[in-house]
Each structure stands twice: as structure tokens, then as C-alpha cells.
C-alpha positions as CSV (number, residue, x, y, z in Angstrom):
1,M,-21.6,-8.6,-52.1
2,S,-19.3,-7.5,-54.9
3,R,-15.5,-8.2,-54.9
4,K,-14.9,-4.4,-54.1
5,E,-17.4,-4.3,-51.4
6,K,-15.7,-7.5,-49.8
7,G,-12.4,-5.7,-50.0
8,N,-13.6,-2.5,-48.4
9,W,-15.2,-4.8,-45.6
10,L,-12.1,-6.5,-45.0
11,S,-10.3,-3.2,-44.8
12,K,-12.5,-1.9,-42.4
13,C,-12.1,-4.9,-40.1
14,L,-8.3,-4.9,-40.4
15,R,-8.3,-1.2,-39.7
16,L,-10.6,-1.8,-36.5
17,I,-7.9,-4.4,-35.2
18,N,-5.3,-2.3,-35.8
19,I,-6.9,0.2,-33.6
20,L,-7.8,-2.4,-30.8
21,V,-3.9,-3.7,-31.2
22,V,-2.5,-0.2,-30.6
23,A,-4.8,0.5,-27.8
24,A,-3.6,-2.8,-26.1
25,L,0.0,-1.4,-26.5
26,V,-0.8,1.6,-25.1
27,C,-2.2,0.0,-22.0
28,S,1.0,-1.9,-21.7
29,Y,2.7,1.1,-21.5
30,L,0.5,2.7,-18.9
31,S,1.0,-0.5,-16.8
32,T,4.5,0.6,-16.2
33,L,3.2,3.8,-14.8
34,I,0.2,3.2,-12.8
35,S,0.6,0.7,-9.8
36,P,-1.3,-2.4,-10.0
37,E,-2.6,-1.7,-6.6
38,K,-4.6,1.0,-8.5
39,I,-5.6,-0.8,-11.5
40,P,-4.8,-4.5,-11.3
41,W,-5.9,-5.4,-14.8
42,L,-3.4,-3.1,-16.7
43,S,-0.5,-5.5,-15.8
44,F,-1.8,-8.3,-17.8
45,F,-1.1,-6.0,-20.9
46,G,2.2,-5.5,-19.5
47,I,2.8,-9.3,-19.5
48,S,1.9,-9.6,-22.8
49,F,3.7,-6.7,-24.4
50,P,5.4,-8.8,-26.7
51,I,2.2,-9.9,-28.5
52,W,1.1,-6.4,-28.9
53,M,4.7,-5.2,-30.0
54,A,4.7,-8.2,-32.8
55,L,1.2,-7.5,-34.1
56,N,1.9,-3.7,-34.4
57,I,4.9,-4.6,-36.5
58,L,2.9,-6.8,-38.7
59,F,0.2,-4.1,-39.2
60,I,3.3,-1.8,-40.1
61,A,4.3,-4.3,-42.8
62,L,0.8,-4.8,-44.2
63,W,-0.1,-1.0,-44.4
64,L,3.5,-0.4,-45.9
65,A,2.7,-3.3,-48.8
66,R,-0.6,-1.6,-49.0
67,R,0.6,2.0,-48.9
68,K,-2.1,3.2,-46.4
69,A,-1.6,6.2,-44.2
70,I,-2.7,4.2,-41.3
71,I,0.6,2.9,-41.0
72,F,1.7,5.9,-39.1
73,L,-0.9,4.6,-36.3
74,S,1.4,1.7,-35.2
75,L,4.6,3.3,-36.2
76,I,4.2,6.2,-33.9
77,T,2.8,4.1,-31.0
78,L,5.9,2.0,-31.2
79,S,8.3,4.7,-31.4
80,L,6.8,6.3,-28.3
81,G,7.5,2.9,-26.5
82,Y,10.9,2.7,-27.8
83,F,12.3,2.6,-24.0
84,H,10.3,-0.7,-23.5
85,V,11.4,-2.3,-26.7
86,S,15.1,-1.7,-25.6
87,N,14.5,-3.1,-22.4
88,F,13.2,-6.5,-24.2
89,I,15.8,-6.8,-27.1
90,Q,19.4,-5.5,-27.3
91,L,21.6,-6.0,-30.4
92,S,25.3,-5.4,-29.8
93,F,28.0,-6.1,-32.4
94,S,30.8,-4.5,-30.5
95,S,33.5,-6.6,-28.7
96,S,33.6,-6.4,-24.9
97,P,36.2,-4.1,-23.5
98,E,39.0,-4.9,-21.5
99,V,38.4,-5.6,-17.8
100,K,39.8,-2.9,-15.8
101,K,41.4,-3.5,-12.4
102,N,38.4,-2.0,-10.5
103,S,36.0,-4.2,-11.8
104,F,34.0,-7.4,-10.3
105,K,31.8,-10.1,-11.3
106,V,28.1,-10.1,-10.0
107,L,25.8,-13.1,-10.3
108,S,22.1,-13.4,-9.8
109,Y,20.5,-16.8,-9.7
110,N,17.3,-18.1,-8.3
111,V,18.7,-21.8,-7.7
112,K,15.1,-23.6,-6.9
113,N,16.6,-25.1,-3.7
114,F,19.6,-26.5,-5.9
115,G,17.1,-29.1,-7.3
116,L,16.4,-30.6,-3.7
117,Y,13.0,-32.0,-4.8
118,S,13.9,-33.7,-7.9
119,W,14.4,-36.7,-5.9
120,K,15.6,-38.9,-8.6
121,D,18.6,-36.6,-9.7
122,N,18.8,-34.0,-7.2
123,T,22.4,-34.7,-6.3
124,E,23.3,-34.5,-9.7
125,I,21.5,-31.1,-10.4
126,R,23.3,-29.8,-7.2
127,D,26.7,-30.6,-8.4
128,S,25.9,-29.4,-12.2
129,I,24.9,-26.0,-10.5
130,M,28.1,-26.1,-8.2
131,A,30.2,-26.6,-11.2
132,K,28.5,-23.9,-13.2
133,L,29.1,-21.4,-10.2
134,D,32.8,-22.6,-10.2
135,S,33.2,-21.7,-14.0
136,I,31.6,-18.6,-13.7
137,D,33.8,-17.7,-10.6
138,A,31.7,-14.5,-9.6
139,D,32.9,-12.3,-6.7
140,I,29.4,-11.4,-5.6
141,M,26.7,-14.2,-5.9
142,C,23.0,-13.3,-5.1
143,F,21.0,-16.4,-4.7
144,Q,17.0,-16.8,-4.4
145,E,15.2,-19.9,-3.3
146,F,18.6,-20.8,-1.6
147,Y,18.5,-24.3,0.5
148,F,21.0,-25.2,3.1
149,S,21.1,-28.2,5.6
150,E,23.1,-28.5,8.6
151,R,23.0,-32.0,8.9
152,E,26.3,-33.6,8.1
153,K,24.8,-36.2,5.9
154,G,22.0,-33.8,4.5
155,F,21.4,-32.3,1.3
156,Q,24.8,-29.9,1.6
157,T,25.0,-26.7,-0.3
158,K,26.6,-24.0,1.6
159,S,29.6,-26.0,2.9
160,I,30.2,-27.2,-0.9
161,L,30.3,-23.4,-1.6
162,Q,32.7,-22.4,1.2
163,E,34.9,-25.3,-0.1
164,Q,34.9,-24.1,-3.7
165,F,35.2,-20.3,-2.9
166,Q,37.9,-20.4,0.1
167,G,37.2,-17.1,2.2
168,I,33.8,-16.2,0.8
169,Q,31.5,-14.7,3.4
170,F,27.6,-15.2,3.6
171,H,24.7,-13.0,4.4
172,E,21.5,-15.3,4.7
173,K,18.0,-14.9,5.5
174,Y,15.4,-17.8,5.6
175,T,11.8,-17.8,5.3
176,H,11.1,-20.9,7.3
177,E,13.1,-24.0,8.9
178,L,12.1,-27.7,8.3
179,I,12.9,-30.3,10.8
180,H,16.8,-31.5,11.0
181,H,18.2,-27.8,10.5
182,Q,16.9,-27.4,7.0
183,Y,16.8,-23.7,5.8
184,F,15.0,-22.0,2.6
185,G,15.5,-18.4,1.7
186,V,17.9,-15.8,0.2
187,A,21.4,-15.7,0.2
188,T,24.4,-13.5,-0.7
189,A,28.0,-14.9,-0.9
190,S,30.7,-12.5,-1.4
191,R,34.7,-12.5,-1.9
192,F,34.3,-8.8,-0.2
193,P,34.2,-8.4,3.5
194,I,30.7,-8.1,4.7
195,L,30.6,-4.9,6.9
196,K,26.8,-4.7,8.0
197,K,23.7,-6.9,7.1
198,G,20.2,-5.6,6.7
199,Y,16.8,-7.0,6.0
200,I,13.5,-5.5,4.5
201,E,10.5,-7.3,5.2
202,F,7.5,-7.8,2.9
203,F,4.6,-7.2,5.1
204,N,2.0,-8.6,2.5
205,D,4.0,-11.8,1.9
206,R,6.0,-13.7,4.5
207,N,7.6,-16.0,1.8
208,N,9.3,-13.0,0.1
209,F,11.9,-10.5,1.2
210,C,15.0,-8.5,0.3
211,I,18.2,-8.3,2.1
212,Y,21.1,-5.8,1.8
213,S,24.9,-6.3,2.4
214,D,27.4,-3.5,2.9
215,L,30.6,-4.9,1.2
216,L,34.0,-3.2,1.6
217,I,35.2,-3.4,-2.1
218,G,38.7,-1.8,-2.1
219,L,38.4,1.5,-0.4
220,D,34.7,1.7,-1.1
221,T,31.6,0.2,0.8
222,V,29.0,-0.7,-1.6
223,R,25.5,-1.8,-0.6
224,V,24.2,-5.0,-2.6
225,F,20.5,-5.6,-2.4
226,N,19.4,-9.4,-2.9
227,G,15.5,-9.8,-3.3
228,H,13.0,-12.3,-4.2
229,F,9.6,-10.4,-4.7
230,A,6.3,-11.9,-4.9
231,S,5.8,-15.4,-6.7
232,I,2.8,-16.1,-8.8
233,R,2.5,-19.3,-7.1
234,F,0.8,-21.4,-9.6
235,S,-0.7,-24.6,-8.4
236,N,-0.5,-28.1,-10.2
237,S,-3.8,-27.6,-11.5
238,D,-2.9,-24.2,-12.9
239,Y,0.0,-26.0,-15.0
240,E,-2.3,-28.4,-16.3
241,I,-4.3,-25.5,-17.7
242,M,-1.6,-23.7,-19.3
243,E,-0.5,-27.2,-20.9
244,K,-4.1,-27.3,-22.1
245,I,-3.8,-23.8,-23.2
246,K,-0.6,-24.7,-25.5
247,K,-2.7,-27.5,-27.1
248,D,-6.2,-26.0,-27.6
249,T,-6.7,-22.6,-26.1
250,W,-10.4,-22.6,-27.1
251,S,-10.9,-25.8,-24.8
252,V,-10.2,-23.9,-21.9
253,K,-13.1,-22.9,-19.7
254,K,-13.7,-19.5,-18.3
255,E,-13.2,-20.5,-14.7
256,E,-10.0,-22.2,-15.5
257,M,-8.5,-19.1,-17.2
258,S,-9.9,-17.1,-14.2
259,S,-7.8,-18.8,-12.0
260,I,-4.7,-18.1,-13.6
261,L,-5.5,-14.6,-14.2
262,K,-6.5,-13.9,-10.5
263,R,-3.3,-15.3,-9.3
264,L,-1.1,-13.0,-11.9
265,K,-3.2,-10.2,-10.6
266,N,-2.4,-10.9,-6.8
267,A,1.1,-11.4,-7.4
268,S,1.4,-8.0,-9.4
269,V,-0.6,-6.2,-6.7
270,K,1.9,-7.7,-4.0
271,R,5.0,-6.8,-6.1
272,A,4.0,-3.0,-6.4
273,S,4.2,-2.5,-2.7
274,Q,7.2,-4.5,-2.4
275,I,9.2,-2.5,-4.9
276,D,8.0,0.7,-3.3
277,E,9.4,-0.6,-0.1
278,V,13.0,-1.7,-1.6
279,M,13.3,1.6,-3.6
280,A,12.9,3.6,-0.7
281,E,16.0,2.0,0.9
282,V,17.7,2.3,-2.2
283,A,16.9,6.0,-2.3
284,K,18.2,6.3,1.4
285,S,21.5,4.3,1.0
286,P,24.5,6.4,2.0
287,F,26.7,4.0,-0.4
288,P,26.9,3.1,-4.4
289,V,23.9,0.5,-4.9
290,I,23.5,-2.7,-6.7
291,L,20.2,-4.4,-6.9
292,A,20.0,-8.1,-7.8
293,G,17.2,-10.8,-7.8
294,D,14.2,-12.6,-9.2
295,F,11.7,-9.8,-9.7
296,N,9.1,-12.1,-11.1
297,D,8.1,-9.4,-13.4
298,T,8.8,-8.4,-16.9
299,P,10.7,-5.1,-18.1
300,T,7.2,-3.8,-18.8
301,S,5.7,-4.0,-15.4
302,Y,5.5,-1.4,-12.6
303,A,7.9,-2.9,-10.4
304,Y,10.8,-2.8,-13.1
305,C,10.2,0.5,-14.1
306,E,9.9,2.0,-10.6
307,A,13.5,0.4,-10.0
308,R,14.8,1.9,-13.3
309,K,13.6,5.4,-12.0
310,L,17.0,5.3,-10.0
311,L,19.0,2.5,-11.2
312,E,20.6,1.1,-14.7
313,D,19.9,-2.2,-16.1
314,A,23.0,-4.2,-16.7
315,F,21.5,-6.4,-19.5
316,V,20.3,-2.8,-21.5
317,E,23.9,-1.8,-21.0
318,A,25.9,-4.7,-21.9
319,G,23.5,-7.6,-23.0
320,N,22.6,-9.3,-26.4
321,G,19.6,-10.6,-27.5
322,I,16.0,-11.3,-25.7
323,G,17.6,-12.4,-22.4
324,N,14.9,-14.4,-21.0
325,T,15.6,-15.7,-17.7
326,Y,12.7,-17.9,-17.0
327,N,12.7,-21.5,-17.8
328,G,9.3,-22.7,-16.3
329,A,6.1,-23.6,-17.7
330,F,4.9,-20.2,-18.4
331,P,5.8,-18.2,-21.3
332,S,9.6,-17.3,-21.3
333,F,10.3,-13.9,-20.0
334,R,13.2,-11.8,-18.8
335,I,12.5,-11.6,-14.7
336,D,15.8,-11.8,-13.2
337,Y,17.9,-8.3,-13.1
338,I,21.2,-7.2,-12.1
339,L,20.7,-3.2,-11.8
340,H,22.9,-0.8,-10.5
341,D,23.2,3.1,-9.9
342,E,25.7,5.5,-11.6
343,S,28.6,4.7,-9.7
344,F,29.1,1.6,-12.0
345,K,29.3,0.8,-15.6
346,A,28.4,-2.8,-16.8
347,H,30.4,-4.8,-19.3
348,K,30.1,-8.4,-20.4
349,F,26.5,-9.3,-19.4
350,K,25.5,-13.0,-19.9
351,T,22.4,-15.2,-19.4
352,H,23.6,-18.8,-19.0
353,Q,21.1,-21.3,-20.9
354,E,21.7,-24.3,-18.7
355,K,18.3,-25.7,-17.5
356,Y,19.3,-26.7,-13.8
357,S,16.7,-24.7,-12.4
358,D,13.3,-23.0,-13.6
359,H,15.5,-19.6,-14.0
360,H,18.6,-19.3,-15.7
361,A,21.7,-17.5,-14.1
362,I,22.7,-14.1,-15.1
363,Q,26.2,-12.3,-14.7
364,A,27.5,-8.9,-15.4
365,T,31.0,-7.4,-14.8
366,L,30.6,-4.0,-13.2
367,E,33.2,-1.3,-13.2
368,M,33.2,1.3,-10.6
369,V,33.6,4.5,-12.3
370,K,32.4,6.8,-9.3
371,S,34.0,6.5,-6.1
372,L,33.0,8.4,-2.7
373,N,36.6,8.4,-2.2
374,D,37.7,10.4,-5.4
């Protein structure tokens, strides 16, 4: 084969790969529009969106250097998905606006039981989390994987929070209770009076649910939803497989990879119906809405994009960088959110980098710009 023939063969291979990468990127876009309940495998493309985005950017650079017209294939496809790119990456160089009187601070944090099962240093982890919460000093705190013990000498959390934040009110809902009055679930802590408490049950998953609290903020009632959506629930063997993938991808057996993909698929299918349930309640709310929590889903997912049909993302409004919130063994993603309706404007969004849990805490200052009393 001559040098020219080799060059033509390589060019044809690159074009074919480029077409396949573009097709994968399009599938990631479709994953946000089509429920995993209908086409489960599309969710895999949504999860891997950053890979397809990066590969298309590389092809743009390649074809630009070669001055080939095929550059427009990736260029146009990326531009069509600008909405998804902006959900992943935010670049803000402007200084934060002055906090106004009708503003308040919201925090969402999956605290992983405050480190309860890290037996050697669980007290240290808990106290570190408490110190962090004290420094953030949020007015509304939405916790997932909240743990609370009623025992006087037990692993205290709620009582410590009550001491740190005098006068706060709690709305709690627990999935289950262990012996000696130990509770696990979701909790919202508020400096504002709680007027009403509600609960959205996920019928396809008893370990996850959403609560909502009607808070009196000034003269307005605001409904705060705090949700923990279906987890992937990897087993110890799954984590071992993921470590194996990191070291040598080709050594992973088909059945091992199948186990991980099956868990990802099942969880995404569950979250599809769960977000539909929650957004139905959001749509019916007679009050301004804030939705915070652990979605266990990325910005290129059906669950996130269904929520964005009615709500704004505080990170997109006021965040900076990539904003990854997951700190576990699976690749890092932004899966925790603070969303709100048009009654609010977000300022000073921050993702805290401390690794006390397998999630990072996120916070946003929300300004009420539209009151029902106006």
C-alpha cells in the first residue's frame, strides 16, 4: 500500500469514527427527552455525555488543522446541544452582587449518615460536618441520608444541630428505624416557621422519597421540596469491578460490566417515574417553589431535564466551573441540585470541596424577586 493509499484509508477511518461519535452525542441529547422507561439504554449515553462532548471537540480541532469540511458535522452537533454544555460548565467572571434583604441561603447536602459507619473516625467526621454547617450558616438546610439517634449516649446529630442553630424547625421523614430509636431518611431544617409538612411516596422504591415543607418567609409562603431519588446501589463487588476498570479496562469480563450497566439502567428507570411524581406536585403548588436534593442523575438525564421544564438551576445562574458534587468511586458528576421557580433569582452558588461524605455540600443565595403579596 502506498503512502497516499494509507493516508486515504486513515482519513476514511477517522471520518467513520467521527460519525459514530456524533451519533453517540445525539443519543445523549435524546436521553434527556425520552424516558428511560421507554428506551432504557439511552440513559447510558446521557451519563457518558462529557466523553462524547470531549471527543467531538477533539475532532473539531483535528479537522480544523486539516481544513476539512467535515468539521461542521461535530461543530453543528455541539452547537445544537449548547443547553446541555452550559448545564455542565459555567464560567463567570463577574463579582457577586450585594446580598439584598429579601435574600436567604439554601443548602443541600447528602451527609451519608454523618459518617456513622466509619467506625474509627465517625465522631470526627460528624463534628467536621457540623463545623462546616456552622460556617455556611444557611437559613434552609436540606439533608439526604440523614441519621438521627434518640439515645442520650447515641450518635447524636439532630440535637447538635438544634444547639448550633437556635430556634430551627425540623421536617423529617424516615425510611426505617433500627433498634434503640435510630432513624435514617431525609430532613429539612429551617430558620423560618414551618406551616405545613407533606410527603411524596415513591411506589417503586421504598428507600427513597421526597418531602415538602411550607415555610413562612417574610409575608410569603414558600414550598421547599427535598428529594432523594433512586440510588444506583452498587455492591462491594461492583466497586471492585470499577477499580479493575480504572487499572485495566480490557481485563473486565462481559458479565462484570453487565452487572454495573444493569444497576445503572434500573436506577434510571426508577428515577424517571419518581421525577414525574415530584414535578406533578411542583406544578400544583400554590406557592413559590424550591426543589433541592440528591437526584443521583447528571444534567444530561431525563430526570434533570424534566425538572428544568418548570424550574431554574441555581448553578447555571450563579455557579462557576464544572461543579461536580459526587465524591464516590464512580466517575465524578454533578448530581445534587438547588432548583427554583421564577419567583427567585440565584446568587453566590458554591460547591464545597470538603470530602466528609461521598457528596459535596452545595449552597445558593436566593433572592425573592416575585412575591404573591405584590
